[in-house]
C-alpha positions in Angstrom: 0.0 0.0 0.0 3.0 2.3 0.8 4.3 1.8 -2.8 0.8 2.6 -4.2 0.7 5.8 -2.2 4.2 6.7 -3.5 3.1 6.2 -7.1 -0.3 8.0 -6.9 -1.3 11.1 -5.1 -5.0 11.7 -4.5 -6.1 15.3 -4.0 -9.4 17.1 -3.8 -9.6 20.6 -5.1 -12.1 23.4 -4.5 -11.1 25.6 -7.5 -12.8 28.8 -6.5 -12.9 32.3 -8.1 -11.6 33.9 -4.9 -9.8 31.0 -3.1 -8.4 27.6 -4.0 -8.3 24.9 -1.3 -6.7 21.5 -1.6 -7.2 18.4 0.6 -4.5 15.7 0.7 -4.5 12.8 3.2 -7.7 14.1 4.8 -6.1 17.5 5.6 -6.6 21.0 4.0 -3.0 21.5 2.9 -3.5 24.5 0.7 -5.8 27.5 1.3 -4.7 30.3 -1.0 -6.2 33.2 -3.0 -6.8 32.2 -6.7 -4.3 34.6 -8.2 -0.9 34.5 -9.9 1.7 37.2 -10.5 3.4 37.1 -14.0 6.6 38.7 -15.2 5.4 40.4 -18.5 8.9 40.3 -20.1 9.5 36.6 -19.7 6.0 35.3 -19.2 7.2 33.4 -16.1 5.0 33.0 -13.0 6.8 34.8 -10.1 4.2 34.3 -7.3 1.1 32.2 -6.6 -1.6 32.6 -4.0 -1.0 34.8 -0.9 2.3 36.2 -2.3 0.6 37.2 -5.5 -2.3 38.7 -3.6 0.1 41.0 -1.7 1.3 42.3 -5.1 -2.3 42.9 -6.4 -2.9 46.5 -7.2 0.7 47.5 -6.4 2.5 46.3 -9.5 4.7 48.2 -12.0 4.5 47.7 -15.8 6.8 44.6 -15.8 4.6 42.6 -13.4 0.9 41.7 -13.9 -1.4 40.0 -11.4 -4.0 37.7 -12.9 -7.1 36.0 -11.4 -7.5 33.0 -13.7 -11.1 32.3 -12.7 -14.0 34.6 -13.3 -17.7 33.9 -12.3 -16.7 30.4 -11.2 -15.1 29.3 -14.5 -11.7 29.5 -16.1 -11.1 32.8 -17.9 -7.4 32.5 -18.5 -6.4 28.9 -19.4 -2.6 29.2 -19.1 -2.7 31.2 -15.8 -5.1 28.6 -14.4 -2.8 25.7 -15.3 0.2 27.5 -13.8 -1.8 28.3 -10.6 -2.9 24.7 -10.2 0.7 23.5 -10.7 2.1 26.1 -8.2 -0.5 25.1 -5.6 0.2 21.3 -6.1 3.9 22.1 -5.5 2.9 23.5 -2.1 1.6 20.1 -1.0 5.0 18.4 -0.7 8.2 20.2 0.0 10.1 16.9 -0.2 12.2 15.4 -2.9 11.6 16.7 -6.4 13.3 13.6 -8.1 10.0 11.7 -8.5 6.7 13.3 -9.3 3.8 11.0 -8.5 0.8 10.7 -10.8 -2.2 12.7 -9.6 -5.8 11.6 -9.2 -8.0 14.7 -8.7 -11.6 15.4 -7.8 -12.5 19.0 -8.6 -15.7 20.8 -7.8 -17.5 22.9 -10.4 -20.5 25.2 -10.5 -23.8 23.4 -11.2 -24.6 25.9 -14.1 -21.3 25.2 -15.9 -21.4 24.5 -19.7 -19.7 21.6 -21.4 -17.0 23.9 -22.8 -16.3 25.3 -19.4 -16.2 21.8 -17.9 -13.7 20.8 -20.6 -11.5 23.8 -19.7 -11.3 22.7 -16.0 -10.5 19.1 -17.0 -7.8 20.2 -19.5 -6.2 22.6 -17.0 -6.0 19.8 -14.4 -4.5 17.4 -17.0 -1.9 19.9 -18.1 -1.0 20.5 -14.5 -0.1 16.8 -14.2 -3.4 14.9 -13.4 -3.7 11.4 -14.9 -7.4 11.1 -13.7 -9.8 14.0 -13.2 -13.3 13.7 -11.8 -15.8 16.5 -11.4 -18.4 17.1 -8.7 -21.0 19.9 -8.5 -20.4 22.5 -5.8 -23.8 22.2 -4.1 -23.4 18.4 -3.9 -19.9 18.8 -2.4 -21.2 21.4 0.1 -24.0 19.1 1.2 -21.6 16.2 1.8 -19.2 18.6 3.5 -21.7 19.7 6.1 -22.7 16.2 7.0 -26.0 15.7 5.1 -26.7 12.2 4.0 -27.3 13.0 0.3 -28.3 9.4 -0.6 -31.5 9.6 1.6 -34.9 10.1 0.0 -35.1 13.5 1.8 -35.0 16.9 0.2 -32.3 19.4 1.3 -31.8 22.9 -0.1 -28.2 24.1 -0.2 -27.1 27.7 -1.0 -23.4 28.0 -1.7 -22.4 31.6 -2.1 -18.8 31.7 -3.4 -16.6 34.3 -5.0 -18.0 34.1 -8.6 -21.3 32.2 -8.4 -24.2 31.5 -6.0 -25.3 27.9 -6.3 -28.8 27.0 -5.1 -29.7 23.4 -5.4 -32.3 20.9 -4.0 -30.6 17.5 -3.4 -32.2 14.1 -2.8 -31.2 10.5 -3.5 -27.6 11.4 -4.3 -28.5 13.8 -7.1 -29.4 17.4 -7.8 -33.2 17.5 -8.4 -33.4 21.2 -9.4 -30.9 24.1 -9.2 -30.3 27.7 -10.0 -26.8 29.1 -10.6 -26.3 32.8 -10.9 -23.1 34.8 -11.4 -23.8 37.1 -8.4 -21.7 36.4 -5.3 -18.7 37.7 -3.3 -17.0 39.4 -6.2 -20.2 41.2 -7.1 -20.5 42.4 -3.4 -16.9 43.7 -3.6 -17.7 45.6 -6.9 -20.8 47.1 -5.3 -18.8 48.4 -2.4 -16.1 49.8 -4.8 -18.8 51.5 -6.8 -20.7 52.9 -3.7 -17.5 54.4 -2.3 -16.8 56.1 -5.7 -20.4 57.5 -6.1 -21.3 58.3 -2.5 -18.0 59.4 -1.0 -15.9 60.5 -4.1 -13.1 58.2 -3.1 -11.4 55.7 -5.2 -10.3 52.5 -3.5 -8.7 49.3 -4.6 -10.2 45.8 -4.9 -8.3 44.6 -1.7 -9.7 47.6 0.3 -13.2 46.9 -0.9 -12.8 43.2 0.1 -11.6 44.4 3.5 -14.6 46.7 4.0 -16.9 43.7 3.1 -15.2 41.6 5.8 -15.1 44.3 8.5 -18.5 46.0 8.1 -20.3 43.9 5.4 -24.0 43.4 6.2 -27.2 42.2 4.5 -29.4 44.1 6.9 -29.4 47.8 7.9 -30.1 46.8 11.6 -28.1 44.1 13.4 -28.1 42.8 17.0 -24.3 42.7 17.1 -23.2 45.7 15.2 -19.6 45.9 14.0 -17.7 49.2 14.8 -17.3 51.7 12.0 -14.3 51.1 9.7 -11.7 53.7 8.5 -11.2 53.5 4.8 -8.2 54.9 2.9 -8.2 55.8 -0.8 -7.7 58.6 -3.3 -10.0 61.6 -3.4 -11.5 61.8 -6.9 -11.8 65.6 -6.7 -8.3 66.5 -5.5 -6.3 63.3 -6.2 -4.9 63.4 -2.7 -5.0 60.4 -0.4 -7.9 60.6 2.0 -9.5 58.8 5.0 -13.3 58.3 5.6 -15.3 56.2 8.0 -18.0 53.8 6.8 -20.7 52.1 8.9 -22.5 48.7 8.3 -25.9 50.3 7.4 -24.2 52.0 4.4 -22.7 48.8 3.2 -26.0 47.0 3.6 -27.5 49.7 1.3 -24.7 49.2 -1.2 -25.2 45.4 -1.3 -29.0 45.4 -1.4 -29.4 45.0 -5.2 -27.0 42.0 -5.4 -28.6 40.3 -2.4 -32.0 40.8 -4.0 -30.8 38.9 -7.1 -29.8 36.0 -4.9 -33.1 36.0 -3.2 -34.9 35.9 -6.5 -32.9 32.9 -7.6 -33.7 31.2 -4.2 -37.5 31.8 -4.8 -37.2 30.5 -8.4 -35.5 27.3 -7.1 -38.2 26.8 -4.5 -40.9 27.4 -7.2 -39.6 24.6 -9.4 -39.1 22.1 -6.5 -41.4 19.0 -6.6 -44.0 19.3 -3.8 -42.8 16.3 -1.8 -39.4 17.8 -1.6 -40.9 21.2 -0.7 -42.5 19.5 2.3 -39.0 18.2 3.3 -37.4 21.6 2.9 -40.2 23.1 5.1 -39.1 20.8 7.9 -35.3 20.8 7.4 -34.9 24.4 6.3 -32.1 25.9 4.1 -28.4 25.4 4.5 -26.0 28.3 3.7 -22.3 27.6 2.8 -19.5 29.4 1.1 -17.8 32.7 2.0 -21.0 34.7 1.3 -22.6 32.8 4.3 -20.4 34.9 6.6 -22.0 38.1 5.5 -23.7 39.5 8.7 -27.5 39.1 8.7 -27.7 37.2 5.4 -29.3 34.1 7.0 -31.9 36.3 8.8 -32.7 38.2 5.5 -33.2 34.9 3.5 -35.3 33.5 6.3 -37.5 36.6 6.3 -37.9 36.3 2.5 -38.6 32.6 2.3 -40.3 32.1 5.8 -38.1 29.1 6.2 -35.4 28.4 8.8 -31.9 29.1 7.5 -28.8 27.3 9.0 -25.3 28.7 8.4 -22.8 25.8 8.1 -20.0 25.4 10.6 -16.8 26.7 8.9 -18.8 27.6 5.6 -15.6 28.5 3.7 -14.3 24.9 3.8 -17.6 23.0 3.4 -17.2 22.5 -0.3 -13.6 21.3 -0.1 -14.4 18.9 2.8 -17.2 17.4 0.7 -14.9 17.1 -2.3 -12.4 15.3 0.0 -15.1 12.8 1.1 -16.2 12.3 -2.5 -12.5 11.5 -3.4 -12.6 8.7 -0.8 -15.9 7.4 -2.1 -14.4 7.3 -5.6 -11.3 5.4 -4.5 -13.5 2.7 -2.8 -16.2 2.3 -5.4 -14.2 3.4 -8.5 -17.3 5.0 -9.9 -18.6 8.5 -9.6 -22.1 9.6 -10.5 -21.3 13.2 -11.2 -18.3 12.7 -13.4 -18.8 12.5 -17.1 
């Protein structure tokens, strides 16, 4: 068995728009931002993940930072391939003499097209994978939070990632109905950036907008545990001079309102097309929230008010999908078959 382990490495990847997570030997060994820094003159990758993120928005003309995924799918094929390679290298810092063959399970959005699916598979194969299997994000999230997906019981999962929000009703080991919209964490960041420009005449970077979302992001203008106001630094659009302003969570709730309303519409649409027997199950079990978007203050309460259903935020929602992908990898190894791979 030791020899087999040496020859083949099994890894589960949550290839996300904002972050990429990798599980190896039942442990999350990589949790890095999905970004690479490229030397424009040579085309060489000079940094991957956190190191590249530190350069984002601060580069000169010879260095470019690229986010290979957009709206949950690969937008830059070569950068995605290099990013996957770089992150796989982070798994083992041991001998580079022998490179084991890789068996990968990668999660993908449920609304992905065949062409986009092919791009994910090709990028993984070019990065060194001998076998690639795909699993849909809502299914991985459901497995990751401990739901028995094989049961004849309906469960609704909402996975709000960086590029897409996936809403799916799962029963008997499959997705019965789903909605996938390209409104998620990145859209929230853009909303904040736009609000700061329009409302406060201040230009901020993407990383600052992300920081505002984390510190004072809210789905509701009134919260029980209100976060303190947050000091924001940017460039005054009128004078061009650096400036500091303070923002509060009700302001950000107002800025995010339109995007959150689009997610609510998609949830209602998914509930509308759910078979009645499964609707009865969802009434009893409620809705499960996963993904980074689940951490937005008051989002569970807002969805609950809209749907009149209980909403449960998963424990460690950021890692629910990758945990489920890791469990799916084990199932594949045991059964050598995988219903969601094609």
